[in-house]
N, C-alpha and C positions, 0 to 999 in steps of 0.2 A: 350459777348453778343453785338449784333449790333442793336443800337437804332437809327432810322432814322426819319426825318421829311420831309413832302412834302406838298406843297400848291397845292391842287387839282383843284383850280378854281371853280369847281362845281362837285358834286356827286349826283345831284338831279334825274338823269335818270338812267334807267337800263343799257343803253349803256355806260355811263360813268363808272359805276361800273365794267362792263365787261372789259372795256379797262384798268382800274386800276389793276384788278386782273391778267390780261394777262401780263402786264408789271412788276408787283411785283414778279411774279414767275420767272423772268429772273435775279433777283439779290439775293444776300445773305443777309437776314435780320432776325431779331427776332421780333422787334416791329417797326411799322411805325406810327408816329403821323401825322394825316391828318388835315389840316386847310382849311377854306373857303369852306365847303361842300355845303352850300346854300340849305339845305334840309328843307322842311316844316314838314316832318314826320320823326320820329326816325327810325333807322334800326339797329336791333341786330340779326345778322345771323351767322351761321356756315356753311361753304361751304362743298361740297362733299370731297374735298381734305384735309379738317381739319382746314383751316384758319378761324379765328374768326374776324368778322368785326362789329365794333360798331360805329354808326354815330349819332350824336346829331342833333338838329334842329337849324335853324338860327333865327334871330329876325323877326319882322313883315315886315321889309323893304327888306328882302331877303339877308341880309348881315351877314357874320359870319358862325358859325357852325364848330364844331371840332369833331374828332373821332380818332379811332385807328384801325390798322390792325395787328393782332397777328398771327405769323406763326404757322404751325401745331404742332411743337414739344413743343411749349410753351402754347398751348391752354388749356391744362389741369391744368396749373399753375395759370390761371386767378381766382382771388378771387372776383373781382367786377369791374365794370366800371360805372361811374356816369358822366353825363353831368351837372356839377355844375352850369354853366351859358351857354349862347349861345357862349361864347368865351373861356371858361375854361372847360376842361374835365380831369378826373382822372381815371387812370388805376392802379389797385393794383394786383400785382403778389405775390402769396404765395411761401414760401420756398419749394423746392422739389429737393432733392439730392444736387448737387453742385450749383444749381441756388438759390441765396439768395432771401429773401423777398424784393420786390422793388415796389416803387410807381412812376409812370410816369405821369407828368402833361403835357397836351397838351393845348397850349394857342394860341390865335389869337388876337393880340393887335390892337387897333384902329389906323388908319392911321393918317397922319399929317393934314388931312382935318377936323378932329373932334375937338371939343372944349377941352380945358385943363381940364375942370371939368370931362368930360367923361373919358379922359385918366387917370386922377388921381383916379377916382372911380375904373377903371379896375385894376390898380396896387395895390390899397388898398384891393380889393377882393382877388387878387392873393396872396398877402402877408399874409392875414388872413387865407386863405385855406392852404397855405404852412406851416404856423406855427402850425396849428391844426393837421397836419399829423405827426405822431411820428415814421414813418418807418426809419430804419437805413440808407438805401440807397434811395435817392430821385433824380429824374432827371426831368428837365423842358425842353421841346422841343416845337417848333412851330414857328410861324411867328410873330416877334416882331415889324416889320415895322420900325426898328431903326438900325442905324449903330454904333457899338462899336469898336473903334480902339484899338491901343496898349496902354499900361500903360503910363499915363502922369506924375503922381507924385508918390512918394514913399508910399503915403497913400492908393493908389489903389492896395493893395496887392492881391486882389482876381481877378484881371484882368491881363492877361499875356502881354508879350512884343511883340507878333506877331499878328498883326491885320491889317486891310486895312485902314480905316479912320473913323473919328467921324462925326456925324451930331447932330443937336440940339435935335432930338428925342432920341438920344442915352443917354442923361443925365439921364432920368427917369429910364430906366432899370439898368443903372450903380448904381443908388442910391438903387434900390432893391437888387442888388447883394451885395453892401456894408452893408446894414442893416441886411440881412439874413445870411451873412458870407458864401455865396455860391461861386462857382468857375465858371468863364466864360471860358468854354472849348475851344471855337474857337481860342482864342488868346494864348493858352498854347503851341501850336505846330506850328513849322515853315513849311509853305507850299508855293509853287509857287503861284503867283497871279492868274493864270488861274485855279487853283484848290481850290480857296477860295470863289469865288462868288456863291451866291445861287439864285440871281434874275437877269434877263436879260430883257432889254427894248425890245419892239417889233421889232425895227430895228437892235438890236444886238450891239448898240453903247455904252450903259452904262451897267455896272455890279455892283451889290451891295451885300454885305454880311449882310443880315438882318434876318437870321434864326440861332440864337445862340443855343448852347447846354449848359445848366446850370446844374451843379451837386453839391451835398452837400459835397462830399469828393474828394479831388484831386487824392488820390492814386488809386481810383477805375476807373479812366479814363485813358485809354491807347492810344487813338488816336481819333482825330476829323478830318474828311476829307469829301470832296465833293464826293458823290457816282457817279460813271459813270452813265450818264443819262439812265433811263429805256428804252428810245426810241432809243438808240444807238445799232448798230449791235454788237459792241464789248463788250456787257454786260456779266454778269456771265452766267454760264451754265443754260440751261433751265431745270426746274424741271417738268418732265412729270406727267400728271394727272393720277390718279388711274382709270383704265378702269372698267366699270361695267361688271358683270358676267351674262351671259345669259344661261338659261338652256332649253334644248330641252326635254320637258316633255314626249312626245310620245316615244322618244328614251330611256328615263329613265324607263318608264313602261315596254318596251320590254326587257331591260337588267335585270330589277328586277324580271321579270317573269321566268328567268332562275334559280331561287332559287330551290335548292334540299331540300325538306322537309324530313329530316331524324331525327329520335328520338335519343337523347343523354341522357345517364343516368345523367350527370351533367347539370342541367338546366341553371346554370350560364354560362357555356361554350357555350351552344346552343344560349343563348341570345346574347352573345358577337359576335358569328359567324354571327348572323343575322344583327347586327349593322354594322359590318365590311363589309358585303356584300352590304348594302345600301350605305355606304360611298364610296365604290369602284364604284358603279353605278353612284353616283352623280358626282364624279370626272371625269368620262369618258364623261359625257354629258354636262359639263360646257365649255363655250367658252367666250372669252373676246370681248366686244363690245365697240368700241371707237366712240362716237357720238360727232361730231364737231358742236358747236353752230354758228360758223362763217364760211363763204364760203372761198374758196381759193382766190377769187378775193379780198376780204377784208383783208385777211392775207398778200397778196402781197402789198396792199396799206400801211399797217402798216410797212412792211419791208422797203418800199420806204421812208416812213416818217422818220424812224430811220437813213437811209443813208443820207437824206437831212439835218437832224439836226446835224449829225456827221461832215458833210462837211461844216457846217456854212451857208448854204443857207436858210436864214430866211424867205424869201418870199415863196419859194417852200414848206418849212416846214409848214407855216401857211395854205397854200392851201391844202396840203395833210392832215393836221390835221382835217380840215373841212370835207374833203371827207371821212376820216376814221370814224368820228362821224356819218355821214349820212349813211355810209355803214353798220356800226355795228347796228344802229337802224333798218335799213331795214332787215338785216339778222335775228335779234331777232324777228321782227314782222312776217316774213315769217315762221320761225321755229315754233313760237307759234301757228300760224294759222294751220300749218300742223299737229301739235299734237292735236289740238282741233278737226280738221276734222276726224282724225283717231279714236279719242275717240267717236265721234258722230256716225260714221259708225259702230263701234263695239258695240254700246249701252252701253258704260261705263260712269262713272260719269264725267261730265264736270269739276266739282270742283276739283276732284282728278287729272284730266289731267292737269289743270292749275297749280296745286300745284307741280306736278311732273316735269313740265317744268323748274321751278326754280332750280338752282343748289346749293341752300342753304336752310337751315331750320332756322326759327325764334327761338330766344333764349330768355328765361325769365331772366330779369335783376333785377327785384324788386319783393318782396313778403311781404305781410302783416302778421305780427305776430298775435297770438290770442289776445294780449293786445291792438292791434290797431296800433302799431308802424310799420314802414316800414324798411326793411333791404335790402341791395344790395349785401351782402357777400354770396358767394355760400355755404360756410360751414354753415352759419346760416340758409340759405334757405333749405339746405339738412336736417338739424335737425328739422326744422318746418314741412317739408313734412314727415319725418320719424315718428315724434311724432303723426302727424295727422292720418296717415294710420295705425300706430300701435294701436292707440285708436279705430279707426274705425273697424278694423278686429279682435280686441282682443275679446276673448270669456269671457263675464262677467257672464255666467251661468255655474254652475257646471255640468259636464257630467260624469256619472260613467264610469269606465273602462269596455270596452267590451272584454270578454274572449271567445275564440273559444270553441265550445262544444266538449267534449272529448268522447261522446258516439258514437253511430252508425250513427249519422247524416251525410248525404252526401251533400257536397256543390254542388249546381247546376253548370253545365258547362257554361262557357262564350261562347256565340254564336257569329259567325262572323258578324251577323247583328248588334250586340251591339258594336263591335269594329268599324265597318264602321260608325255607328251613332256618336260615340265619335270623330272619325277623321273628319267627315264632319262638325261637330260643331265647329271645331277649327278656329281661326281667322288667316288670312294670315298676314305676316309681323311681327309676334310675335317672340321674342328671343327664340332660341332653349335651351334645357336643357343641362345637363352634357353629354348626348350622342351625342350632336351636330347635331341632325336630325331636319330639319325645318318642319314647318307645310305643306308647299307646296310639300315636298317629300312624306309625309305620305298620302296626298290626291291622289297621283298618284300611290299608291301601287296596284299591281295586286291581284286578288282573292287568289292566292296560298299563298302569304305572309300574307294576312288577316287571312286565316285559321291557319297558323302557329302561329300567334299572339294569336288567340283565344285558341289554345292548350297550349301555354306557360303560358298564364294568368290563365287558368284553373289549371294547375299544380302548379303554384305559390299559388293560393287560397286554394288548398287542401293540401299544404305542412304543415305538423305538426311540422317541425323543426323551432324553434324560431330564430335560427341563420342561416337561409337560405341565401346564398350569394345574390341571386337575390332579396330577400325580403329586405335585408339591402340596396341594391342599389336603390330599388324603394322607400325607406323611405326618402331619402335625398331630392329629388326634389318635394316632395308633397307640393306645394304652390299654388294650384289652388283655385280660388274663387268660380267658379261653376263647378260642376262635368262634364258638357258637354263641357266645354272649356278647352282643354288640349294643351300643346305645344310640348311635346316630346313623344317618345315611352315609356319612363319610367313613365311619368305622366299618359299616357293613360293606362298603365298596372295597376297603382295604382287605377285608376277609375274603371277599369273592375273588379279588385279583390274586390272592395268594394260593388259591386252589390249584 
């Protein structure tokens, strides 16, 4: 597992977040601890590509703020993230397969310009929060604004022999390491000097190692190294974004109308043949659409910035970085305006258009229990939600079992208009059922398939066999709240048969 730390300088704007995500996708990482975010509002988001971003707030003066960026393959392992203070954040990952349970603390220590009382209060809070957490594996990353050099005495067993240099601010974090019996990871591995520094002065004259990696157990640490800068051209392979799927609905309706309505003695086989026909039509009309949020001119500026940084041209890097920020901000502004204009001309919802422009969705991080306490654990939140809706939709009234009449009563046929009414009442964007057919596909069905559905549902309703294969198939996805709102062919069939 690769755990990184990065001083972002600021993540207060959408352009800064866009730049961060673009550069993060060029390196191999699992978790990135972010410091100095300088945000006045928290952000908990999951991007379209699966990354989870949690950003806390800064203090009233605009200083501080921490957060984490979790890669796609670890997003499902997240148990909770909490911004404990404006300078300390905690990410908890639950055990999943070979990935152990892990707690990652992200810290941003006060600089040397702050008073000793405030610095001492920070380390007291960090030590208290660290001792209260009982996870077997714990890691502390972030910006300590202090230099810890090599081991000076034999008593400093938890500090390695490979470090750059000490300064006065490094005494307090070394005391924290000695009192908590943690391991200073940076000094455990021998590296060349140009691969150790994590901070560079504006002119490129001075370099410091002020971002330590602190772990609780030495054996779980395999290496600590400076990651090749995300703005360099020789970074890791770029991970392509998952393109969106676009469906030509007119073409889908024309292909679906080629359905041959033939009666089969086995109703289950006929139903499966219809579902397979719809799946084949859907695959033929799907196409991939790659929408770029940034223009080619902006991407070229970002590439030039990486080249300038790799060659050590600090003045050109600073100028290009400023141009990149302005270009990203302008591109996002123009793209947002185009999306809003398109929605206004089409008569669509402006709120939905603004929401669809963002390439992430907000995530709930806290939930209040029935007793009034607040939980940040996802497992606890899932249980609270499950208990709430189970009690809400649970039937507390006894309903007698309904039996089919065995006399000469004839069940009325299901009309195509009833099928069409049930389909048009469905909501777009709902998850499909076991048959995998979405609501948008059902709404584009031609009349010939609607008539076939009405005939199939009528046969299913008049079937006297209690073990009818289609009836057993329709019994599983019966989870609708209202009869008019269905999500799949199978649920629509259940609704039609209950009329």
